[in-house]
C-alpha positions in Angstrom: 5.9 -15.5 22.6 7.3 -16.9 18.7 10.6 -15.4 17.0 9.5 -14.4 13.4 12.2 -13.8 11.0 11.7 -11.9 7.9 12.9 -9.2 5.0 11.3 -5.9 5.2 12.3 -3.4 2.4 15.2 -5.1 1.6 16.9 -6.0 5.3 16.6 -8.6 7.0 14.9 -8.1 10.4 14.1 -10.6 13.9 11.4 -9.8 16.7 9.5 -11.8 19.4 6.4 -12.0 18.7 3.1 -13.3 21.2 0.9 -15.5 19.0 -1.4 -12.8 18.2 0.1 -10.0 17.1 -1.3 -8.9 13.7 1.7 -8.1 11.0 0.5 -4.4 11.2 1.4 -3.9 15.2 4.6 -5.5 14.2 5.7 -3.4 11.4 4.0 -0.4 13.2 5.5 -0.6 17.1 7.9 -3.0 17.1 9.8 -2.0 12.9 8.9 2.1 13.9 7.9 1.9 10.2 4.9 4.0 10.6 3.8 4.5 7.3 1.4 1.3 7.2 -1.9 3.0 8.3 -4.3 0.9 11.1 -8.2 2.8 10.2 -10.5 0.1 10.7 -8.9 -3.1 12.3 -11.6 -4.9 10.7 -10.3 -5.8 6.4 -12.6 -2.6 5.1 -10.5 0.3 5.1 -6.9 -0.7 3.0 -5.2 2.1 4.9 -2.3 -1.0 5.9 -2.0 -2.8 2.4 1.3 -4.0 2.3 3.0 -6.5 -0.1 3.9 -10.3 1.4 5.9 -12.3 -1.9 5.1 -9.8 -4.6 1.5 -9.9 -3.4 -1.4 -7.4 -1.7 -2.0 -8.3 1.5 -4.6 -6.5 4.4 -2.0 -6.4 7.0 -4.2 -6.1 10.0 -5.7 -9.5 8.7 -1.9 -11.1 9.0 -1.0 -12.5 11.9 2.8 -11.6 12.3 4.1 -15.1 12.5 2.0 -16.1 9.5 4.9 -13.9 7.7 8.2 -15.4 9.2 10.4 -15.6 6.0 8.4 -13.4 3.9 9.4 -10.9 1.9 7.3 -8.1 3.0 7.2 -4.3 1.2 5.9 -1.5 3.1 5.3 2.1 1.9 8.6 3.0 3.2 9.8 0.4 1.1 8.6 2.0 -2.2 10.8 4.6 -3.0 13.6 4.6 -5.8 17.5 3.6 -4.5 18.6 7.5 -4.7 15.2 8.4 -2.8 13.2 9.9 -5.1 9.6 8.5 -5.6 8.9 5.8 -7.5 6.5 6.8 -10.4 3.6 5.6 -8.5 4.2 7.8 -5.2 5.0 10.6 -8.2 2.0 10.4 -9.5 -0.1 10.6 -7.0 1.5 14.1 -6.0 1.6 14.7 -9.8 -2.5 14.2 -10.1 -3.2 15.5 -6.6 -4.1 11.4 -5.1 -4.1 12.6 -2.0 -6.1 15.2 0.4 -5.1 14.2 4.3 -2.6 11.9 3.4 -4.2 8.3 5.7 -5.4 5.6 2.8 -2.4 7.0 0.4 0.2 4.7 1.6 -2.7 1.5 1.1 -3.9 3.0 -2.0 0.2 3.4 -3.4 0.4 -0.3 -2.5 -2.4 -1.2 -3.8 -2.2 1.0 -7.2 2.0 -1.1 -7.2 -0.2 -3.9 -6.9 -2.5 -3.1 -9.4 0.1 -2.3 -11.8 2.1 -5.0 -11.5 -0.5 -7.8 -12.2 -1.7 -5.4 -15.3 0.6 -2.9 -16.8 -2.7 -1.2 -18.4 -5.5 -1.2 -16.6 -8.5 1.0 -18.1 -10.1 3.3 -15.6 -12.5 0.7 -14.7 -10.6 -1.7 -14.1 -8.8 1.0 -11.7 -12.0 1.7 -9.8 -12.6 -2.2 -9.5 -9.8 -2.9 -8.3 -9.7 0.1 -5.4 -13.2 -1.5 -4.5 -11.0 -2.4 -0.9 -10.1 0.8 -0.4 -11.6 3.5 1.6 -10.9 7.5 0.9 -12.8 9.9 2.4 -11.7 12.7 0.9 -11.2 12.5 -3.1 -13.7 11.3 -4.2 -10.8 8.7 -5.5 -10.8 10.3 -9.2 -7.7 12.5 -9.0 -6.5 9.1 -7.1 -7.8 7.1 -10.7 -6.5 9.9 -12.5 -2.7 9.2 -10.6 -2.5 5.5 -11.3 -3.7 5.6 -14.7 -0.6 8.9 -15.4 1.5 6.2 -13.8 0.8 3.2 -16.0 1.6 5.6 -19.1 -1.5 6.3 -20.8 -3.7 8.7 -21.2 -5.2 10.2 -18.4 -9.3 10.8 -17.6 -9.9 14.2 -17.9 -11.2 16.0 -14.6 -14.9 16.0 -14.1 -16.9 19.1 -14.6 -17.5 21.0 -11.8 
């Protein structure tokens, strides 16, 4: 067992982990932060995206011990200090950028990373950035619209039926 200490959503946390404990497992099982979803365990779906030292990471690809000493932000840490939704979360709600909600935490975390690095992405850049996130319900259009809205840009029109 290895002792790990990290800052998760602004709070210092510690725990004992086996060498093969994934960051996803530590967050969900040890810290009970279940907003980080496990979708595939193969780094294909993006449901487990968190930020580690400010960078988007698929937490199913990282051992908890690798995050020792790191700053980790999960979907639970995305809300504003007063508990209200962040701009990105509100945009996902306003533009119905979710359906079943399973992929939503990873999509929101990926969107936040994109907008940090590229505050005014084009629609094509948003779609390209989300390539590592799978959504089986929405067809992505409303997710893209939500991210464009969160960036303060014009929102693409709804596709004709």
